[in-house]
KELO-787644 format. One record per residue: residue in three letters; x negated, y negated, z negated of N, C-alpha, C, CB in turn. Coordinates in steps of 0.02 Angstrom, whole numbers, plus 50000, padded with zeros to 5 digits. Glycine has a CB too. Layout:
! residues N
ALAXYZXYZXYZXYZ;...
***
This chain:
! residues 228
MET505545266946421505265272646456504825276646409504855270446518;THR504665282846428504235287046386503625289246425504625293246361;ASP503135291846389502505293946421502505301446438501925292446375;GLY503105304746435503135311846451503175316246390502545313846493;THR503025313446332503065317246270503655315146228502415316446230;GLY504055310746254504615308146216504455302046175504885313446172;VAL503825299946175503615294046138503705287846182502865294646115;GLY503985282646153504075276546191503415273846219504405271246148;PHE503435271646281502815269446315502995263146354502535275146364;TYR502685257546336502905251146363502295247046386503315247246311;PRO502045248346447501475244446472501675237346489501165247846534;GLN501185232846490501315226046514501435226346589500725221346497;ARG501875222046613502045221946684501975214946711502755224546695;ARG501875214446776501875207946809502575205146810501585208546880;PHE502615198546810503265195246813503605196846879503185187546804;GLN504245198346875504645199646934505205194446938504935206846933;ILE505275191346996505815186547005506475190247008505705182247070;PRO506965188346968507615191746970507915191347040508095188646919;PRO508345196147059508625196247127508965189847148509105201847133;ASP509275186247100509615180047118509185173947105510265179447079;GLY508555174947086508105169347073507865166047137507505171647032;VAL507645159947131507375156147188506655154047172507815149847203;GLU506205155647217505505153447210505425147147251504995158947232;LEU505275141747217505135135347250504375134747258505435129347211;VAL504155134547320503445133547335503365126147351503195138147395;LEU503105122447303503055115147310502385113347341503135111747241;VAL502405110447400501795108747437501735101147440501795111847508;ARG501185098547413501075091347423500835090347495500545088547372;HIS501085085147527500895083647597500145082947603501255077347622;GLY499895083747664499185082647677498995075347668499015084947747;GLN498345074247668498095067447660498395062747713497325067347664;SER498645057047692498915052147739498375046947756499545048647710;GLN498525043047806498035038047829497875033047774498305034447890;ALA497275030547776497055025747725497425019047732496295024547731;TYR497535015847676497815009147675497255004147689498165007547608;VAL497374999547735496914994147751497184987847720496804993347828;ASP496794984447681497024978547644497374973547690496434975147609;GLY497984971947673498374967147712498764970047769497914961947738;GLN498684976547781499044979847836499514985147807498544982947888;ALA500104983047788500574987547754500804993147800501184983647729;PHE500914998947771501215004447808501935002647827501195011047766;PRO502195005447881502905004447895503325007447839503095007747963;LEU503915004647829504355006847775504955010747802504585000847734;VAL505155015747765505775019347777506195018847714505645026947798;ASP506765015547719507185014447660506795011347603507505021047638;GLY506345006747621505965003147570505345006647545506395001747513;GLN505165012447572504585016147548504065017047603504785022947520;GLY503425016747584502885017247632502905023947669502225016447598;ASP502775023647735502845029547777502235030447822503475029247819;PRO501635031447793501045032447835501045039447865500405031347794;PRO500735040347923500655047047952500065050547919500555046648029;LEU499985056847935499395060547911498755057947943499475068047924;SER498215058447906497555057247935497335063547972497035055247879;SER496765063248005496515069248039496355074747989495885067448081;ARG496105072847930495985077847878496645080847855495605074747818;GLY497145076547848497805079047827498095083947877498275073247818;GLU497985082747941498225087447992497885094247985498115084648062;ARG497245094247970496885100547961497135104047897496125099447957;GLN497245100147844497515102947783498195106247795497565097547729;ALA498595102947837499255105747852499195112547886499645100947897;GLU498735113147932498635119647966498435125047916498105118948021;LEU498005123347869497755128247822498305130547773497165125547783;VAL498665125847745499185127747697499745131547731499455121547660;CYS499905129547792500455132947828500255139947850500655128847889;ALA499625140947866499395147747883499475152247823498665147647907;ARG499315149747764499395153747704500125155447691499095150147644;LEU500555150447696501265151647681501595156047734501635144947676;ALA501375155447796501655159747849501495167047834501385157747917;ALA500885168347808500695175147791501105177847733499945175447774;GLU501295173447686501705175547629502435176647651501675170247573;GLY502665172347697503355172447719503795167847676503625179447716;VAL504205163947709504685159647674505355160247709504435152147673;ASP505885158747672506555159347700506845152647723507015162347648;ALA506565147147698506815140547716506255135447705507445138647675;ILE506305129847741505815124447735506195117947724505375124047799;TYR505985114247674506265107647660505715102347664506605107447591;VAL505905096447690505475090647692505865084647666505195089347764;THR505535079047660505875072947637505985068247696505475069547580;THR506225062347681506345057347733505705054047757506825052047708;LEU505135055447726504505052247743504095056947787504115050347679;ARG503835054347842503575058547895502965062747876503395054347953;ARG502585060647826501995064647808502185071647784501595061147755;THR502785072447757502995079147736503185083347797503595078747687;ALA503545080547844503735084247904503125085947946504235080247946;GLN502635081447949502025082847987501635088547954501585076547992;THR501645088847888501295094247854501655100947863501235092747779;ALA502315100747864502705106947869502755109547941503405105747843;ALA502625105447990502745107348060502405113848081502525101748105;PRO501765114948062501465121348082501815127448053500735121448061;LEU502075126847992502435132447963503095133647998502555131247888;ALA503455128248013504085128948050503965132348117504415122048060;GLY503425130548151503275133548215503095140948209502715129848248;ARG502705142648159502495149548150503085154048130501955150048097;CYS503545151448090504085155548063504735154848101504205153747990;GLY504765150148148505385149148186505955146448143505595155548218;LEU505795142348093506295139548049506365132048061506115140847976;GLU506965129448052507075122348057506865119047991507815120648074;MET506665112747995506495109047935507115105247911505905104047949;ARG507335106747851507915103447822507675097447781508325108447778;VAL508045092047785507855085947750508245085347685507975079647795;GLU507885084447630508195083147565507955076247541508025088847512;PRO508365071047550508145064247532507975063447457508685059347550;GLY508295067447414508175066747343507475068747321508655070747306;LEU507095071947365506415073947349505885069247377506285080947374;ARG506105063347400505625058347424505215055647364505985052447460;GLU504655052547379504205050147327504535044847283503575047247358;VAL504275044147222504515038947177504425032147210504135039247109;CYS504915027747200504885021047230504415016647189505595017947234;LEU503965013347223503455009147191503605001747196502785010547221;GLY504225000047213504444993147211504014988447252504454990747140;GLU503764983147221503374978047257502694980647278503294971947213;TRP502504986547256501864989347275501924994747328501514992147214;GLU502484994847363502574999547418502144997447478503315000147438;GLY502135001847529501775000247591501035001247586501914993347610;GLY500785004347532500075005647524499735001347473499735004647589;LEU500064995947451499754991447403499594994947337500224985447390;TYR499994999747318499875003347256499165006247255500385009047247;ARG498935008947310498265011947312497735006647295498125014947382;LYS497805000847323497314995447310497334993447236497464989247355;MET497934992747209497994990447140497684995547092498734989347123;VAL497795001947105497485007047062496725006947069497765014047080;ALA496485006547131495765006547143495425000547111495625006747218;ASP495784994847111495504988747082495594988247007495824982747115;GLY495944993146977496044993046905496494987446882495394992346871;HIS497004985746922497464980446904497784982046836498014979646958;PRO497874977046793498164978246727498834981946729498244971746690;ILE499264980346777499904983746781499794991046800500364980246832;ALA499324992446844499174999346862498935003246800498634999646917;GLN498535000146759498315003346698498905004746651497794999046662;ARG499375000146649499975001246606500405006946632500384994746603;VAL500425007746698500815013346726500605019846694500735013646803;PHE499955020946689499715027346664499685027546588499025028746692;THR499605021846556499625021746483500325022946457499355014946457;GLU500815019646489501515020246467501885026046501501875013746481;GLU501585028746554501865034346591502565032846617501875040546548;ARG502615027346653503245025546686503095021046746503735022046635;TRP503455022546801503325018946863503655012146865503575023046921;ASP504155010946824504495004546827504124998946792505175005246798;VAL503515000246768503064994846747502904990446807502414997646715;ILE502874993646866502784989946929503434986246943502594994846988;PRO503404979846961504024976146976504434979647030503854968946999;GLY505054981247014505484984647061505384992147065505384981847128;GLY504934994947024504795002047025505375006046998504165003646986;GLU505405012447016505945016846996505885018846923505975023047041;GLY506425018346886506425020046816506385027546805507035017346782;PRO506125029746747506025036946734506675040946733505675037846670;GLU507195038246705507825041946702508125042946772508335038346657;ALA508105037546812508375038046880507965042946922508385031146913;PHE507315042646916506875047046955506985054346935506145045046947;ALA506965055646870507065062446847507745065146867506985062846771;GLY508255060846864508925063046881508995064946954509415057646865;ARG508715060846999508785062547070508375068547090508585056547114;VAL507785069447058507375075247073507725081547048506675074647041;ARG507985081446987508345087246961508935089047006508585085946890;ALA509325083947026509915085247068509715088247135510305078847079;ALA509155085847164508925088447228508705095647221508355084147255;VAL508335097247169508115104147158508715108647149507655104647096;GLU509205106447112509805110647102510185111747167510265107347050;ARG510185106847212510515107947276510145113247317510545101247317;VAL509485112947317509095117847354509195124847324508345116047353;VAL509165125347259509245131747225509925134747239509145131047150;THR510445130747236511125133147248511195136047319511625127547237;ALA510845133047366510895135147436510475141147454510715129447481;HIS510015143247409509535148447428509425153647374508875145147445;GLN509955156247346509895161447295509525167547323510595163547271;GLY509035169847284508655175847304508135174647358509125181047327;GLU507965168347371507505166847426506875163147402507855162847480;ARG506375163147446505775159047435505835152947481505115163147449;VAL505775147047451505885140847488505255136547484506495137047460;ALA504995134647541504425130047544504695122847544503985131347607;VAL504485119047495504705112047488504105107547497505055110847418;PHE504075104047552503525099447566503725092547540503355099147643;THR503355090247489503565084247454502955080147433503995086147393;HIS503005076647378502515071547359502245072847289502835064647362;GLY501665069747274501345070847211501765068947151500715066947208;GLY502105063247155502525061147100503105065847088502775054147112;VAL503385068447142503955073047137503725079647107504275074247206;ILE503165082247130502905088547101502785087747027502255090747136;ALA502485082147007502375080846935503025080846897502005074246926;GLN503545077846926504185077346892504515084246887504655072546930;VAL504485088246940504775095046937504435099146883504725098447005;ILE503765099046882503405102946832503545100446762502645102746846;ALA503605093946754503775091146688504475093346666503735083446690;LEU504945093446712505625095646696505625103046677506095094446755;ALA505225107046713505215114246700504865115946634504875117746757;SER504355112046617503935113646559504085109646497503215112646577;GLY504465104146505504595099746448503985095746428504825103846389;SER503525094746476502895091146462502995083646463502365093246512;ARG502465079946448502455072746459502585071446532501775069646437;THR502875065746546503075064046614502495064146663503395057246616;PHE501915061746643501345061146688500825066846678501005054446678;ALA501005072146644500515077346629500285081046692500815082246581;PHE500685080746745500515084546806500485079946868501025090146817;THR500205074046860500165069346916499545070446959500175062146891;SER499185076046949498545076946983498565081947041498035079246933;ALA499145083447068499175088247124498785085547184499905089647144;ASP498355089747212497955087747270498365088147335497325092147276;ASN498145084547385498465084947451498435092247476498115080247501;ALA499005094547502499075101247530498995106847478498575102247586;SER499055105147415499035110347363499725113547356498815107347295;ILE499735119347323500355123147312500485123647237500305130147344;SER501095122147217501335123447150501965127747156501475116747110;ARG502115131547104502685136247109503115135847047502435143347120;VAL503765135447059504265135647005504795140747025504585128546993;VAL504985144946977505515149846988506125147646948505295157046968;VAL506705147546980507325145546947507815151446948507635139346981;PHE508065153246889508585158446885508965157646820508265165546889;SER509615158946823510045158546764509975151946727509895164246716;GLY509885146546765509815140046735509135138546705510315139246683;ARG508665143146710507995142346683507505140446738507755148746647;TRP507045135946722506505133946768505845136346737506505126146780;LEU505495140646773504855143246749504285140846795504865150946745;VAL503755138246766503165136246804502735142446815502755130746767;ARG502575143846878502165149646895501455147746918502505153846948;ALA501385141646945500725139446968500735131846978500515143047034;PHE500135128846973500075121646985499425120247021500115117646919;ASN499465116347074498875113647109498395119047135498505109047063;ASP498675124247165498265129447197498035126847265498655136247204;ALA497385125547271497105123047334496585127747361496805116047323;SER496625134147344496125139047364496105140247439496235145547328;HIS496635138347474496675139347547496305133847585497395139647569;LEU496105128547552495785123047587495035124447594495895116447549;GLU494755121747648494045122847661493615119647607493855120147730;ASP493825113847583493455110147532493965107547482493025104347563;PRO494185111847433494705109647387494535103247350494835115047338;ALA493895102047337493705096047300493855089647338492965096247283;SER493925090147404494055084247444494785082247443493845085347515;GLY495225086647417495945085147418496215085047487496085078547385;
***
């Protein structure tokens, strides 16, 4: 373009999503109920399935109010109920059905499923320390290996993208999955983005086979972001 005198004029511009691009709005579920020592959460396909806590329910209302104001074209949840409970206010506001994508369920924690993982991390168990030092979940007995986890998350994202060209899609999922998506998009260390807060928003744009990170862990819509 020119500035009217025939001289080239090229201002900086905001990023624009290409017409066939897909904006994935990755929402970590709201806070789930606390694990009580010795009282395992119910399992779904071998993975812990706690419901939201009362704080998590409030977080769900806040994040969904924000996304409803932005507008979304589709809503995805996983097989674990805390994601559907978080997404429910948005589905109600927008009149959209919640689609289930099993491939976006949380990483499998093997023998530490059902809430035990939380205790082991809090207690500083040596294996828990190795998980973060070695940056792999299969340090836990029976835990999901990094290649398998990355592969299923990538395949699930590609299914969603293929189905929603040119749309904004709200994906209600889990902390481990968000970390994996951002790592795949950025080429970062596997655990570089494991700090997403409950009910936070991260954004990835996919177009022409490219994955671009647009935001991570935006919790500005929460009343007390520090509380997660």
